[in-house]
PDB file as gemmi writes it, atoms N, CA and C in Angstrom:
CRYST1    1.000    1.000    1.000  90.00  90.00  90.00 P 1                      
ATOM      1  N   TYR A   1     -40.115  32.727 -35.652  1.00  0.00           N  
ATOM      2  CA  TYR A   1     -39.218  32.728 -36.678  1.00  0.00           C  
ATOM      3  C   TYR A   1     -38.967  31.197 -36.521  1.00  0.00           C  
ATOM      4  N   ASN A   2     -39.062  30.513 -35.221  1.00  0.00           N  
ATOM      5  CA  ASN A   2     -38.448  29.143 -35.343  1.00  0.00           C  
ATOM      6  C   ASN A   2     -39.591  28.003 -35.470  1.00  0.00           C  
ATOM      7  N   TYR A   3     -40.546  28.335 -35.079  1.00  0.00           N  
ATOM      8  CA  TYR A   3     -41.660  27.385 -35.773  1.00  0.00           C  
ATOM      9  C   TYR A   3     -41.970  27.634 -37.249  1.00  0.00           C  
ATOM     10  N   ARG A   4     -41.506  28.652 -38.175  1.00  0.00           N  
ATOM     11  CA  ARG A   4     -41.446  28.587 -39.579  1.00  0.00           C  
ATOM     12  C   ARG A   4     -40.532  27.766 -39.766  1.00  0.00           C  
ATOM     13  N   LEU A   5     -38.948  28.140 -39.270  1.00  0.00           N  
ATOM     14  CA  LEU A   5     -38.171  27.126 -39.797  1.00  0.00           C  
ATOM     15  C   LEU A   5     -38.046  25.738 -39.316  1.00  0.00           C  
ATOM     16  N   SER A   6     -38.889  25.187 -38.158  1.00  0.00           N  
ATOM     17  CA  SER A   6     -39.134  24.057 -37.804  1.00  0.00           C  
ATOM     18  C   SER A   6     -40.397  23.251 -38.894  1.00  0.00           C  
ATOM     19  N   ARG A   7     -41.334  23.940 -39.212  1.00  0.00           N  
ATOM     20  CA  ARG A   7     -42.269  23.489 -40.142  1.00  0.00           C  
ATOM     21  C   ARG A   7     -41.599  23.536 -41.217  1.00  0.00           C  
ATOM     22  N   ALA A   8     -40.735  24.472 -42.074  1.00  0.00           N  
ATOM     23  CA  ALA A   8     -40.026  23.866 -43.377  1.00  0.00           C  
ATOM     24  C   ALA A   8     -39.403  22.779 -43.269  1.00  0.00           C  
ATOM     25  N   ARG A   9     -38.364  22.374 -42.057  1.00  0.00           N  
ATOM     26  CA  ARG A   9     -37.865  21.184 -41.729  1.00  0.00           C  
ATOM     27  C   ARG A   9     -38.425  20.121 -42.333  1.00  0.00           C  
ATOM     28  N   ARG A  10     -39.759  20.301 -41.632  1.00  0.00           N  
ATOM     29  CA  ARG A  10     -40.663  18.860 -41.288  1.00  0.00           C  
ATOM     30  C   ARG A  10     -41.060  18.524 -42.750  1.00  0.00           C  
ATOM     31  N   ILE A  11     -41.556  19.821 -43.371  1.00  0.00           N  
ATOM     32  CA  ILE A  11     -42.051  19.466 -44.852  1.00  0.00           C  
ATOM     33  C   ILE A  11     -40.971  18.696 -45.684  1.00  0.00           C  
ATOM     34  N   ILE A  12     -39.790  19.354 -45.606  1.00  0.00           N  
ATOM     35  CA  ILE A  12     -38.482  18.436 -46.521  1.00  0.00           C  
ATOM     36  C   ILE A  12     -38.533  17.254 -46.132  1.00  0.00           C  
ATOM     37  N   GLU A  13     -38.571  16.915 -44.593  1.00  0.00           N  
ATOM     38  CA  GLU A  13     -38.325  15.391 -44.175  1.00  0.00           C  
ATOM     39  C   GLU A  13     -39.349  14.780 -44.651  1.00  0.00           C  
ATOM     40  N   ASN A  14     -40.600  15.036 -44.727  1.00  0.00           N  
ATOM     41  CA  ASN A  14     -41.860  14.510 -45.283  1.00  0.00           C  
ATOM     42  C   ASN A  14     -41.304  14.019 -46.778  1.00  0.00           C  
ATOM     43  N   THR A  15     -40.864  15.051 -47.166  1.00  0.00           N  
ATOM     44  CA  THR A  15     -40.815  14.759 -48.814  1.00  0.00           C  
ATOM     45  C   THR A  15     -39.728  13.927 -49.057  1.00  0.00           C  
ATOM     46  N   PHE A  16     -38.631  13.985 -48.520  1.00  0.00           N  
ATOM     47  CA  PHE A  16     -37.747  12.958 -48.429  1.00  0.00           C  
ATOM     48  C   PHE A  16     -37.900  11.632 -48.081  1.00  0.00           C  
ATOM     49  N   GLY A  17     -38.803  11.764 -47.083  1.00  0.00           N  
ATOM     50  CA  GLY A  17     -38.928  10.240 -46.527  1.00  0.00           C  
ATOM     51  C   GLY A  17     -40.120   9.664 -47.602  1.00  0.00           C  
ATOM     52  N   ILE A  18     -40.895  10.340 -48.002  1.00  0.00           N  
ATOM     53  CA  ILE A  18     -41.888   9.752 -48.855  1.00  0.00           C  
ATOM     54  C   ILE A  18     -41.139   9.448 -49.982  1.00  0.00           C  
ATOM     55  N   LEU A  19     -40.265   9.967 -50.544  1.00  0.00           N  
ATOM     56  CA  LEU A  19     -39.521   9.582 -51.552  1.00  0.00           C  
ATOM     57  C   LEU A  19     -38.606   8.255 -51.434  1.00  0.00           C  
ATOM     58  N   ALA A  20     -37.810   8.513 -50.172  1.00  0.00           N  
ATOM     59  CA  ALA A  20     -37.253   7.082 -49.650  1.00  0.00           C  
ATOM     60  C   ALA A  20     -38.110   6.128 -49.636  1.00  0.00           C  
ATOM     61  N   ALA A  21     -39.194   5.993 -49.186  1.00  0.00           N  
ATOM     62  CA  ALA A  21     -40.035   5.400 -48.722  1.00  0.00           C  
ATOM     63  C   ALA A  21     -40.531   4.418 -50.142  1.00  0.00           C  
ATOM     64  N   ARG A  22     -41.149   5.267 -51.219  1.00  0.00           N  
ATOM     65  CA  ARG A  22     -41.884   4.901 -52.371  1.00  0.00           C  
ATOM     66  C   ARG A  22     -40.285   4.701 -53.547  1.00  0.00           C  
ATOM     67  N   TRP A  23     -39.380   5.171 -53.565  1.00  0.00           N  
ATOM     68  CA  TRP A  23     -38.315   4.953 -54.461  1.00  0.00           C  
ATOM     69  C   TRP A  23     -37.036   4.140 -53.652  1.00  0.00           C  
ATOM     70  N   ARG A  24     -36.863   3.401 -54.043  1.00  0.00           N  
ATOM     71  CA  ARG A  24     -35.546   2.319 -53.277  1.00  0.00           C  
ATOM     72  C   ARG A  24     -34.203   2.872 -53.524  1.00  0.00           C  
ATOM     73  N   ILE A  25     -34.426   3.692 -54.783  1.00  0.00           N  
ATOM     74  CA  ILE A  25     -32.996   4.119 -55.084  1.00  0.00           C  
ATOM     75  C   ILE A  25     -32.610   5.150 -53.618  1.00  0.00           C  
ATOM     76  N   PHE A  26     -33.262   6.037 -53.226  1.00  0.00           N  
ATOM     77  CA  PHE A  26     -32.781   6.937 -52.185  1.00  0.00           C  
ATOM     78  C   PHE A  26     -32.386   6.023 -50.863  1.00  0.00           C  
ATOM     79  N   ARG A  27     -32.567   4.632 -50.594  1.00  0.00           N  
ATOM     80  CA  ARG A  27     -32.647   4.193 -49.246  1.00  0.00           C  
ATOM     81  C   ARG A  27     -31.389   4.116 -49.170  1.00  0.00           C  
ATOM     82  N   ARG A  28     -29.921   4.277 -50.041  1.00  0.00           N  
ATOM     83  CA  ARG A  28     -28.762   3.967 -49.963  1.00  0.00           C  
ATOM     84  C   ARG A  28     -27.869   4.865 -50.824  1.00  0.00           C  
ATOM     85  N   PRO A  29     -26.699   5.041 -50.297  1.00  0.00           N  
ATOM     86  CA  PRO A  29     -25.632   6.095 -51.211  1.00  0.00           C  
ATOM     87  C   PRO A  29     -25.825   5.543 -52.744  1.00  0.00           C  
ATOM     88  N   MET A  30     -25.772   6.539 -53.669  1.00  0.00           N  
ATOM     89  CA  MET A  30     -26.179   6.012 -55.017  1.00  0.00           C  
ATOM     90  C   MET A  30     -24.590   6.106 -55.634  1.00  0.00           C  
ATOM     91  N   ILE A  31     -24.332   4.856 -56.225  1.00  0.00           N  
ATOM     92  CA  ILE A  31     -22.935   4.994 -56.813  1.00  0.00           C  
ATOM     93  C   ILE A  31     -22.975   5.371 -58.457  1.00  0.00           C  
ATOM     94  N   ALA A  32     -22.969   6.347 -58.535  1.00  0.00           N  
ATOM     95  CA  ALA A  32     -23.265   6.948 -59.930  1.00  0.00           C  
ATOM     96  C   ALA A  32     -22.535   8.414 -60.008  1.00  0.00           C  
ATOM     97  N   GLU A  33     -22.377   8.709 -61.609  1.00  0.00           N  
ATOM     98  CA  GLU A  33     -21.958  10.005 -61.511  1.00  0.00           C  
ATOM     99  C   GLU A  33     -22.501  11.354 -61.156  1.00  0.00           C  
ATOM    100  N   PRO A  34     -22.290  12.349 -60.477  1.00  0.00           N  
ATOM    101  CA  PRO A  34     -23.084  13.574 -59.971  1.00  0.00           C  
ATOM    102  C   PRO A  34     -24.280  13.812 -60.851  1.00  0.00           C  
ATOM    103  N   ASP A  35     -23.556  14.003 -62.108  1.00  0.00           N  
ATOM    104  CA  ASP A  35     -24.494  14.547 -62.997  1.00  0.00           C  
ATOM    105  C   ASP A  35     -26.183  13.597 -63.105  1.00  0.00           C  
ATOM    106  N   ARG A  36     -25.469  12.146 -63.109  1.00  0.00           N  
ATOM    107  CA  ARG A  36     -26.793  11.180 -63.209  1.00  0.00           C  
ATOM    108  C   ARG A  36     -27.462  11.167 -61.860  1.00  0.00           C  
ATOM    109  N   VAL A  37     -26.960  11.569 -60.929  1.00  0.00           N  
ATOM    110  CA  VAL A  37     -27.622  11.380 -59.499  1.00  0.00           C  
ATOM    111  C   VAL A  37     -28.533  12.744 -59.606  1.00  0.00           C  
ATOM    112  N   ILE A  38     -28.222  13.901 -60.384  1.00  0.00           N  
ATOM    113  CA  ILE A  38     -29.134  14.903 -60.386  1.00  0.00           C  
ATOM    114  C   ILE A  38     -29.973  14.325 -61.338  1.00  0.00           C  
ATOM    115  N   CYS A  39     -30.152  13.997 -62.247  1.00  0.00           N  
ATOM    116  CA  CYS A  39     -30.883  13.372 -63.435  1.00  0.00           C  
ATOM    117  C   CYS A  39     -31.955  12.687 -62.405  1.00  0.00           C  
ATOM    118  N   TYR A  40     -31.568  11.736 -61.913  1.00  0.00           N  
ATOM    119  CA  TYR A  40     -32.494  10.221 -61.159  1.00  0.00           C  
ATOM    120  C   TYR A  40     -33.381  11.189 -60.063  1.00  0.00           C  
ATOM    121  N   THR A  41     -32.365  12.182 -59.315  1.00  0.00           N  
ATOM    122  CA  THR A  41     -33.458  12.784 -58.194  1.00  0.00           C  
ATOM    123  C   THR A  41     -34.389  13.662 -58.743  1.00  0.00           C  
ATOM    124  N   LYS A  42     -34.405  14.306 -60.074  1.00  0.00           N  
ATOM    125  CA  LYS A  42     -35.170  15.247 -60.629  1.00  0.00           C  
ATOM    126  C   LYS A  42     -36.290  14.562 -61.230  1.00  0.00           C  
ATOM    127  N   ALA A  43     -35.645  13.236 -61.759  1.00  0.00           N  
ATOM    128  CA  ALA A  43     -36.925  12.018 -62.474  1.00  0.00           C  
ATOM    129  C   ALA A  43     -37.762  11.596 -60.830  1.00  0.00           C  
ATOM    130  N   ALA A  44     -37.389  11.530 -60.154  1.00  0.00           N  
ATOM    131  CA  ALA A  44     -38.043  11.229 -58.788  1.00  0.00           C  
ATOM    132  C   ALA A  44     -39.042  12.138 -58.700  1.00  0.00           C  
ATOM    133  N   ILE A  45     -38.490  13.387 -58.097  1.00  0.00           N  
ATOM    134  CA  ILE A  45     -39.059  14.472 -57.904  1.00  0.00           C  
ATOM    135  C   ILE A  45     -40.359  14.894 -58.683  1.00  0.00           C  
ATOM    136  N   ALA A  46     -40.115  14.634 -60.132  1.00  0.00           N  
ATOM    137  CA  ALA A  46     -41.486  14.941 -61.315  1.00  0.00           C  
ATOM    138  C   ALA A  46     -42.441  14.192 -60.860  1.00  0.00           C  
ATOM    139  N   LEU A  47     -41.638  12.533 -60.523  1.00  0.00           N  
ATOM    140  CA  LEU A  47     -42.563  11.689 -60.716  1.00  0.00           C  
ATOM    141  C   LEU A  47     -44.156  11.419 -59.344  1.00  0.00           C  
ATOM    142  N   HIS A  48     -42.688  12.256 -58.137  1.00  0.00           N  
ATOM    143  CA  HIS A  48     -43.793  12.817 -56.874  1.00  0.00           C  
ATOM    144  C   HIS A  48     -44.309  13.277 -57.115  1.00  0.00           C  
ATOM    145  N   ASN A  49     -44.055  14.523 -57.628  1.00  0.00           N  
ATOM    146  CA  ASN A  49     -45.319  15.500 -57.905  1.00  0.00           C  
ATOM    147  C   ASN A  49     -46.536  14.926 -58.852  1.00  0.00           C  
ATOM    148  N   TYR A  50     -46.051  14.533 -60.015  1.00  0.00           N  
ATOM    149  CA  TYR A  50     -47.324  13.929 -60.652  1.00  0.00           C  
ATOM    150  C   TYR A  50     -48.256  12.813 -60.026  1.00  0.00           C  
ATOM    151  N   LEU A  51     -47.821  11.894 -58.975  1.00  0.00           N  
ATOM    152  CA  LEU A  51     -48.489  10.997 -58.553  1.00  0.00           C  
ATOM    153  C   LEU A  51     -49.203  11.713 -57.241  1.00  0.00           C  
ATOM    154  N   ARG A  52     -48.436  12.762 -56.785  1.00  0.00           N  
ATOM    155  CA  ARG A  52     -49.361  13.328 -55.291  1.00  0.00           C  
ATOM    156  C   ARG A  52     -50.867  13.915 -56.052  1.00  0.00           C  
ATOM    157  N   THR A  53     -50.548  14.907 -57.346  1.00  0.00           N  
ATOM    158  CA  THR A  53     -51.540  15.551 -57.781  1.00  0.00           C  
ATOM    159  C   THR A  53     -52.865  14.147 -58.691  1.00  0.00           C  
ATOM    160  N   THR A  54     -52.067  13.125 -58.936  1.00  0.00           N  
ATOM    161  CA  THR A  54     -53.064  12.547 -59.517  1.00  0.00           C  
ATOM    162  C   THR A  54     -53.726  11.360 -59.043  1.00  0.00           C  
ATOM    163  N   GLN A  55     -52.830  10.844 -58.082  1.00  0.00           N  
ATOM    164  CA  GLN A  55     -53.204   9.387 -57.463  1.00  0.00           C  
ATOM    165  C   GLN A  55     -52.684   9.506 -56.039  1.00  0.00           C  
ATOM    166  N   SER A  56     -53.213  10.788 -55.425  1.00  0.00           N  
ATOM    167  CA  SER A  56     -53.113  11.023 -53.945  1.00  0.00           C  
ATOM    168  C   SER A  56     -53.250  10.015 -52.694  1.00  0.00           C  
ATOM    169  N   SER A  57     -54.322   9.339 -53.160  1.00  0.00           N  
ATOM    170  CA  SER A  57     -54.745   8.890 -52.047  1.00  0.00           C  
ATOM    171  C   SER A  57     -54.487   7.090 -52.172  1.00  0.00           C  
ATOM    172  N   VAL A  58     -53.240   7.002 -53.050  1.00  0.00           N  
ATOM    173  CA  VAL A  58     -52.792   5.420 -53.126  1.00  0.00           C  
ATOM    174  C   VAL A  58     -51.371   5.853 -53.244  1.00  0.00           C  
ATOM    175  N   TYR A  59     -50.774   6.885 -53.454  1.00  0.00           N  
ATOM    176  CA  TYR A  59     -49.386   7.101 -53.399  1.00  0.00           C  
ATOM    177  C   TYR A  59     -48.966   7.745 -51.860  1.00  0.00           C  
ATOM    178  N   CYS A  60     -50.088   8.431 -51.522  1.00  0.00           N  
ATOM    179  CA  CYS A  60     -49.909   8.901 -49.850  1.00  0.00           C  
ATOM    180  C   CYS A  60     -51.286   8.561 -49.384  1.00  0.00           C  
ATOM    181  N   PRO A  61     -51.445   7.645 -48.598  1.00  0.00           N  
ATOM    182  CA  PRO A  61     -52.851   7.338 -48.037  1.00  0.00           C  
ATOM    183  C   PRO A  61     -52.915   8.292 -46.472  1.00  0.00           C  
ATOM    184  N   PRO A  62     -53.973   8.252 -46.451  1.00  0.00           N  
ATOM    185  CA  PRO A  62     -53.714   8.986 -44.897  1.00  0.00           C  
ATOM    186  C   PRO A  62     -53.344   8.501 -43.643  1.00  0.00           C  
ATOM    187  N   GLY A  63     -52.465   9.464 -43.359  1.00  0.00           N  
ATOM    188  CA  GLY A  63     -51.610   9.003 -42.067  1.00  0.00           C  
ATOM    189  C   GLY A  63     -50.490   8.712 -42.818  1.00  0.00           C  
ATOM    190  N   PHE A  64     -50.102   8.709 -43.696  1.00  0.00           N  
ATOM    191  CA  PHE A  64     -48.767   8.216 -44.571  1.00  0.00           C  
ATOM    192  C   PHE A  64     -47.874   9.445 -43.921  1.00  0.00           C  
ATOM    193  N   ILE A  65     -48.276  10.773 -44.154  1.00  0.00           N  
ATOM    194  CA  ILE A  65     -47.100  11.620 -44.008  1.00  0.00           C  
ATOM    195  C   ILE A  65     -47.328  12.481 -42.465  1.00  0.00           C  
ATOM    196  N   ASP A  66     -46.276  13.146 -41.855  1.00  0.00           N  
ATOM    197  CA  ASP A  66     -46.644  13.793 -40.649  1.00  0.00           C  
ATOM    198  C   ASP A  66     -47.650  14.738 -40.550  1.00  0.00           C  
ATOM    199  N   GLY A  67     -48.113  14.992 -39.584  1.00  0.00           N  
ATOM    200  CA  GLY A  67     -49.453  15.966 -39.346  1.00  0.00           C  
ATOM    201  C   GLY A  67     -49.393  16.631 -38.031  1.00  0.00           C  
ATOM    202  N   GLU A  68     -50.246  17.458 -37.732  1.00  0.00           N  
ATOM    203  CA  GLU A  68     -50.260  17.952 -36.738  1.00  0.00           C  
ATOM    204  C   GLU A  68     -51.707  18.098 -35.788  1.00  0.00           C  
ATOM    205  N   ASP A  69     -51.792  17.898 -34.580  1.00  0.00           N  
ATOM    206  CA  ASP A  69     -53.184  17.683 -33.905  1.00  0.00           C  
ATOM    207  C   ASP A  69     -53.707  19.334 -33.343  1.00  0.00           C  
ATOM    208  N   GLY A  70     -54.693  19.502 -33.220  1.00  0.00           N  
ATOM    209  CA  GLY A  70     -55.151  20.530 -32.935  1.00  0.00           C  
ATOM    210  C   GLY A  70     -54.340  21.702 -31.699  1.00  0.00           C  
ATOM    211  N   ALA A  71     -53.566  21.106 -31.069  1.00  0.00           N  
ATOM    212  CA  ALA A  71     -52.546  21.828 -30.232  1.00  0.00           C  
ATOM    213  C   ALA A  71     -51.012  22.105 -30.849  1.00  0.00           C  
ATOM    214  N   GLY A  72     -51.066  21.764 -32.104  1.00  0.00           N  
ATOM    215  CA  GLY A  72     -49.600  22.088 -32.694  1.00  0.00           C  
ATOM    216  C   GLY A  72     -48.528  20.841 -32.492  1.00  0.00           C  
ATOM    217  N   ASN A  73     -49.260  20.075 -32.023  1.00  0.00           N  
ATOM    218  CA  ASN A  73     -48.236  18.813 -31.598  1.00  0.00           C  
ATOM    219  C   ASN A  73     -47.975  17.804 -32.762  1.00  0.00           C  
ATOM    220  N   ILE A  74     -46.738  17.298 -33.119  1.00  0.00           N  
ATOM    221  CA  ILE A  74     -46.391  16.813 -34.294  1.00  0.00           C  
ATOM    222  C   ILE A  74     -47.151  15.364 -34.458  1.00  0.00           C  
ATOM    223  N   ILE A  75     -47.859  14.574 -35.317  1.00  0.00           N  
ATOM    224  CA  ILE A  75     -47.931  13.044 -35.470  1.00  0.00           C  
ATOM    225  C   ILE A  75     -47.284  12.890 -36.649  1.00  0.00           C  
ATOM    226  N   GLU A  76     -46.488  11.861 -36.165  1.00  0.00           N  
ATOM    227  CA  GLU A  76     -45.871  11.059 -36.800  1.00  0.00           C  
ATOM    228  C   GLU A  76     -46.553  10.196 -38.344  1.00  0.00           C  
ATOM    229  N   GLY A  77     -45.868  10.553 -39.459  1.00  0.00           N  
ATOM    230  CA  GLY A  77     -46.651   9.543 -40.284  1.00  0.00           C  
ATOM    231  C   GLY A  77     -45.997   8.262 -40.389  1.00  0.00           C  
ATOM    232  N   ASP A  78     -46.645   7.151 -41.192  1.00  0.00           N  
ATOM    233  CA  ASP A  78     -46.324   5.891 -41.189  1.00  0.00           C  
ATOM    234  C   ASP A  78     -44.981   5.784 -42.006  1.00  0.00           C  
ATOM    235  N   TRP A  79     -44.570   6.656 -43.206  1.00  0.00           N  
ATOM    236  CA  TRP A  79     -43.330   6.830 -43.822  1.00  0.00           C  
ATOM    237  C   TRP A  79     -42.497   6.253 -42.596  1.00  0.00           C  
ATOM    238  N   ARG A  80     -42.118   6.845 -41.693  1.00  0.00           N  
ATOM    239  CA  ARG A  80     -41.159   6.763 -40.664  1.00  0.00           C  
ATOM    240  C   ARG A  80     -41.201   5.635 -40.008  1.00  0.00           C  
ATOM    241  N   THR A  81     -42.093   4.860 -40.070  1.00  0.00           N  
ATOM    242  CA  THR A  81     -42.190   3.312 -39.243  1.00  0.00           C  
ATOM    243  C   THR A  81     -41.798   2.414 -40.455  1.00  0.00           C  
ATOM    244  N   ASP A  82     -42.336   2.511 -41.378  1.00  0.00           N  
ATOM    245  CA  ASP A  82     -42.606   1.553 -42.428  1.00  0.00           C  
ATOM    246  C   ASP A  82     -42.122   2.160 -43.675  1.00  0.00           C  
ATOM    247  N   GLY A  83     -40.544   1.366 -43.931  1.00  0.00           N  
ATOM    248  CA  GLY A  83     -40.009   1.899 -45.243  1.00  0.00           C  
ATOM    249  C   GLY A  83     -40.382   1.835 -46.559  1.00  0.00           C  
ATOM    250  N   ASP A  84     -41.437   0.170 -46.384  1.00  0.00           N  
ATOM    251  CA  ASP A  84     -41.375  -0.125 -47.609  1.00  0.00           C  
ATOM    252  C   ASP A  84     -43.242  -0.016 -48.109  1.00  0.00           C  
ATOM    253  N   SER A  85     -43.750  -0.057 -47.019  1.00  0.00           N  
ATOM    254  CA  SER A  85     -45.061   0.566 -47.210  1.00  0.00           C  
ATOM    255  C   SER A  85     -45.731  -1.044 -47.934  1.00  0.00           C  
ATOM    256  N   GLY A  86     -45.565  -1.818 -47.734  1.00  0.00           N  
ATOM    257  CA  GLY A  86     -46.520  -2.926 -48.759  1.00  0.00           C  
ATOM    258  C   GLY A  86     -46.254  -2.476 -50.487  1.00  0.00           C  
ATOM    259  N   VAL A  87     -45.686  -1.731 -50.771  1.00  0.00           N  
ATOM    260  CA  VAL A  87     -45.520  -1.333 -52.058  1.00  0.00           C  
ATOM    261  C   VAL A  87     -43.768  -1.809 -52.667  1.00  0.00           C  
ATOM    262  N   GLY A  88     -44.165  -1.721 -54.220  1.00  0.00           N  
ATOM    263  CA  GLY A  88     -42.770  -1.869 -54.803  1.00  0.00           C  
ATOM    264  C   GLY A  88     -42.430  -3.211 -54.721  1.00  0.00           C  
ATOM    265  N   PHE A  89     -41.185  -3.544 -54.662  1.00  0.00           N  
ATOM    266  CA  PHE A  89     -40.617  -4.869 -55.008  1.00  0.00           C  
ATOM    267  C   PHE A  89     -40.580  -5.467 -53.918  1.00  0.00           C  
ATOM    268  N   GLN A  90     -41.027  -6.819 -54.198  1.00  0.00           N  
ATOM    269  CA  GLN A  90     -41.279  -7.802 -52.781  1.00  0.00           C  
ATOM    270  C   GLN A  90     -40.193  -8.651 -52.609  1.00  0.00           C  
ATOM    271  N   PRO A  91     -39.901  -9.294 -51.556  1.00  0.00           N  
ATOM    272  CA  PRO A  91     -38.557 -10.376 -51.868  1.00  0.00           C  
ATOM    273  C   PRO A  91     -39.503 -11.479 -51.953  1.00  0.00           C  
ATOM    274  N   THR A  92     -38.498 -11.998 -53.031  1.00  0.00           N  
ATOM    275  CA  THR A  92     -39.140 -13.318 -53.643  1.00  0.00           C  
ATOM    276  C   THR A  92     -38.155 -14.417 -53.295  1.00  0.00           C  
ATOM    277  N   ARG A  93     -38.824 -15.515 -53.700  1.00  0.00           N  
ATOM    278  CA  ARG A  93     -38.105 -16.998 -53.399  1.00  0.00           C  
ATOM    279  C   ARG A  93     -37.403 -17.206 -54.302  1.00  0.00           C  
ATOM    280  N   GLN A  94     -36.282 -18.386 -54.564  1.00  0.00           N  
ATOM    281  CA  GLN A  94     -36.137 -18.924 -55.572  1.00  0.00           C  
ATOM    282  C   GLN A  94     -36.984 -19.745 -56.336  1.00  0.00           C  
ATOM    283  N   VAL A  95     -37.313 -19.117 -57.774  1.00  0.00           N  
ATOM    284  CA  VAL A  95     -38.180 -20.212 -58.558  1.00  0.00           C  
ATOM    285  C   VAL A  95     -37.504 -21.432 -59.275  1.00  0.00           C  
ATOM    286  N   GLY A  96     -36.370 -21.836 -59.228  1.00  0.00           N  
ATOM    287  CA  GLY A  96     -35.696 -22.790 -60.092  1.00  0.00           C  
ATOM    288  C   GLY A  96     -34.400 -23.099 -59.368  1.00  0.00           C  
ATOM    289  N   SER A  97     -33.749 -24.102 -60.067  1.00  0.00           N  
ATOM    290  CA  SER A  97     -32.684 -24.445 -59.755  1.00  0.00           C  
ATOM    291  C   SER A  97     -31.374 -23.565 -60.418  1.00  0.00           C  
ATOM    292  N   ASN A  98     -30.123 -23.691 -59.948  1.00  0.00           N  
ATOM    293  CA  ASN A  98     -29.281 -23.158 -60.668  1.00  0.00           C  
ATOM    294  C   ASN A  98     -28.331 -24.188 -61.352  1.00  0.00           C  
ATOM    295  N   ARG A  99     -29.248 -25.062 -61.929  1.00  0.00           N  
ATOM    296  CA  ARG A  99     -28.489 -26.236 -62.557  1.00  0.00           C  
ATOM    297  C   ARG A  99     -27.842 -26.016 -64.080  1.00  0.00           C  
ATOM    298  N   HIS A 100     -28.179 -24.448 -64.347  1.00  0.00           N  
ATOM    299  CA  HIS A 100     -27.986 -24.393 -65.754  1.00  0.00           C  
ATOM    300  C   HIS A 100     -26.456 -23.794 -65.589  1.00  0.00           C  
ATOM    301  N   SER A 101     -26.130 -23.297 -64.593  1.00  0.00           N  
ATOM    302  CA  SER A 101     -24.630 -22.965 -64.496  1.00  0.00           C  
ATOM    303  C   SER A 101     -23.808 -24.138 -64.633  1.00  0.00           C  
ATOM    304  N   LEU A 102     -24.146 -25.515 -64.121  1.00  0.00           N  
ATOM    305  CA  LEU A 102     -23.479 -26.817 -64.182  1.00  0.00           C  
ATOM    306  C   LEU A 102     -23.498 -27.220 -65.447  1.00  0.00           C  
ATOM    307  N   ALA A 103     -24.656 -26.933 -66.171  1.00  0.00           N  
ATOM    308  CA  ALA A 103     -24.521 -27.188 -67.792  1.00  0.00           C  
ATOM    309  C   ALA A 103     -23.774 -26.617 -68.257  1.00  0.00           C  
ATOM    310  N   ALA A 104     -23.159 -25.229 -68.037  1.00  0.00           N  
ATOM    311  CA  ALA A 104     -22.577 -24.330 -68.776  1.00  0.00           C  
ATOM    312  C   ALA A 104     -21.077 -24.384 -68.590  1.00  0.00           C  
ATOM    313  N   ALA A 105     -20.772 -25.367 -67.414  1.00  0.00           N  
ATOM    314  CA  ALA A 105     -19.622 -25.621 -66.956  1.00  0.00           C  
ATOM    315  C   ALA A 105     -19.098 -26.645 -67.758  1.00  0.00           C  
ATOM    316  N   ASP A 106     -19.795 -27.648 -68.298  1.00  0.00           N  
ATOM    317  CA  ASP A 106     -19.353 -28.758 -68.902  1.00  0.00           C  
ATOM    318  C   ASP A 106     -19.076 -28.322 -70.525  1.00  0.00           C  
ATOM    319  N   VAL A 107     -19.766 -27.410 -71.018  1.00  0.00           N  
ATOM    320  CA  VAL A 107     -19.219 -27.011 -72.268  1.00  0.00           C  
ATOM    321  C   VAL A 107     -18.287 -26.333 -72.763  1.00  0.00           C  
TER     322      VAL A 107                                                      
END                                                                             
């Protein structure tokens, strides 16, 4: 019983870990109406399932999710150590000046 419960918990952790690693909206508490949060979650899960079936090697490369070795020991996936995994939005630098606000102040 404990093994099955532990395995179910690990699968759920993997799924949510992948969602949080791939979809930034799950990294912080959502500030939205509960009905909207349910819609966002369902949309992310649908996209997750679609990408897992069509783009699995890109969306979840080998070693990204947890696994087990031959003795039943857990091998932690990369999603646990690298929240962004090099995909999605990257930090940007300032591209121009903010002088437009000074020009607007003159008007």
